[in-house]
C-alpha positions as CSV (number, residue, x, y, z in Angstrom):
1,X,39.3,-185.7,-7.2
2,X,37.8,-186.6,-10.5
3,X,34.1,-187.1,-11.2
4,X,34.0,-190.0,-8.7
5,X,33.1,-189.3,-5.1
6,X,36.0,-191.3,-3.7
7,X,39.4,-192.8,-4.7
8,X,41.3,-195.8,-3.3
9,X,43.8,-194.9,-0.5
10,X,44.9,-197.9,1.5
11,X,44.0,-201.5,2.4
12,X,43.6,-202.4,6.1
13,X,43.8,-205.7,7.9
14,X,42.8,-206.2,11.5
15,X,45.1,-208.4,13.7
16,X,45.4,-209.3,17.4
17,X,49.2,-209.4,17.0
18,X,49.5,-206.6,14.5
19,X,53.3,-206.4,14.8
20,X,53.8,-210.1,14.0
21,X,51.2,-210.1,11.2
22,X,52.9,-207.0,9.6
23,X,56.2,-208.9,9.6
24,X,54.4,-212.0,8.0
25,X,52.9,-210.0,5.2
26,X,56.2,-208.1,4.6
27,X,57.9,-211.5,4.2
28,X,55.1,-212.9,2.0
29,X,54.8,-209.9,-0.3
30,X,58.3,-208.4,-0.2
31,X,56.9,-205.3,1.5
32,X,58.7,-203.2,4.0
33,X,57.5,-201.7,7.3
34,X,57.1,-197.9,7.5
35,X,58.0,-197.7,11.2
36,X,58.8,-193.9,11.1
37,X,56.8,-190.9,10.2
38,X,57.8,-188.6,7.4
39,X,59.9,-186.5,9.8
40,X,61.8,-189.6,11.0
41,X,59.9,-189.9,14.3
42,X,59.3,-193.5,15.3
43,X,55.7,-194.7,15.1
44,X,54.1,-195.8,18.4
45,X,54.4,-199.6,18.7
46,X,50.8,-200.0,19.9
47,X,49.4,-198.2,16.8
48,X,48.7,-199.5,13.3
49,X,51.6,-200.7,11.3
50,X,51.8,-199.5,7.7
51,X,53.6,-201.7,5.2
52,X,54.4,-200.8,1.6
53,X,55.7,-202.2,-1.6
54,X,59.2,-200.8,-2.0
55,X,58.7,-200.6,-5.8
56,X,55.5,-198.6,-5.4
57,X,53.6,-201.1,-7.5
58,X,51.4,-202.5,-4.8
59,X,48.9,-200.7,-2.5
60,X,49.9,-199.7,1.0
61,X,48.5,-201.9,3.7
62,X,47.8,-201.0,7.3
63,X,47.9,-203.7,9.9
64,X,45.5,-202.5,12.6
65,X,45.5,-203.8,16.2
66,X,42.2,-205.2,17.4
67,X,41.4,-207.0,20.7
68,X,39.2,-209.8,19.2
69,X,40.1,-212.8,17.1
70,X,38.7,-213.1,13.6
71,X,35.3,-214.8,13.8
72,X,33.7,-214.9,10.4
73,X,34.6,-215.0,6.7
74,X,36.2,-211.9,5.2
75,X,33.9,-209.8,3.0
76,X,36.9,-208.4,1.2
77,X,40.3,-210.1,0.7
78,X,43.6,-209.9,-1.0
79,X,44.5,-211.7,-4.3
80,X,48.2,-212.5,-4.7
81,X,50.2,-214.2,-7.4
82,X,52.6,-216.5,-5.7
83,X,53.8,-219.9,-4.6
84,X,51.2,-221.7,-2.4
85,X,53.7,-224.2,-1.0
86,X,56.1,-221.4,0.1
87,X,53.2,-219.5,1.7
88,X,52.1,-222.6,3.5
89,X,55.7,-223.2,4.7
90,X,55.7,-219.5,6.0
91,X,52.6,-220.2,8.1
92,X,49.6,-219.8,5.9
93,X,46.8,-222.3,6.0
94,X,45.2,-223.9,3.0
95,X,41.4,-223.4,3.1
96,X,40.5,-224.6,-0.4
97,X,42.8,-226.0,-3.1
98,X,42.5,-225.1,-6.8
99,X,39.9,-227.5,-8.2
100,X,37.4,-227.8,-11.1
101,X,35.4,-224.8,-9.8
102,X,38.2,-222.3,-9.0
103,X,41.6,-221.8,-10.6
104,X,43.3,-220.6,-7.5
105,X,44.0,-221.7,-3.9
106,X,42.3,-220.0,-1.0
107,X,44.6,-219.5,2.0
108,X,44.5,-217.8,5.4
109,X,47.3,-215.8,6.9
110,X,48.4,-216.7,10.5
111,X,45.5,-214.8,12.0
112,X,42.9,-216.3,9.7
113,X,42.5,-213.5,7.1
114,X,41.6,-215.2,3.8
115,X,43.4,-214.5,0.6
116,X,43.5,-216.1,-2.8
117,X,46.8,-217.3,-4.4
118,X,47.1,-217.5,-8.1
119,X,49.9,-219.4,-9.8
120,X,52.3,-217.2,-11.7
121,X,51.7,-217.1,-15.4
122,X,54.4,-218.5,-17.7
123,X,57.2,-216.1,-18.0
124,X,56.1,-214.0,-15.1
């Protein structure tokens, strides 16, 4: 490690239906599931589901099973560049539309985890 006491490793999201939410985020971000261990052994279906950006550009995300539903606002969230309408069609919920105060839309995934969606820049 460098002179910092920690370095970023993974991002984790809790979910009641972690298998379905892993599939949703894979479709939304173009990520792929990592359903096998490095030696090719299948991961246990009841355990966390790692998903990854196949290009290596985005951080790995672990979708972790939890028994309780989401109850309060996230203290940490994802920011994505994307198409709000397509995400809504895929099952996201609009929590706050871009307005005079914020230049992005606030959405929630199918389990209520908030994320911000920024419109792609010209030429992106």
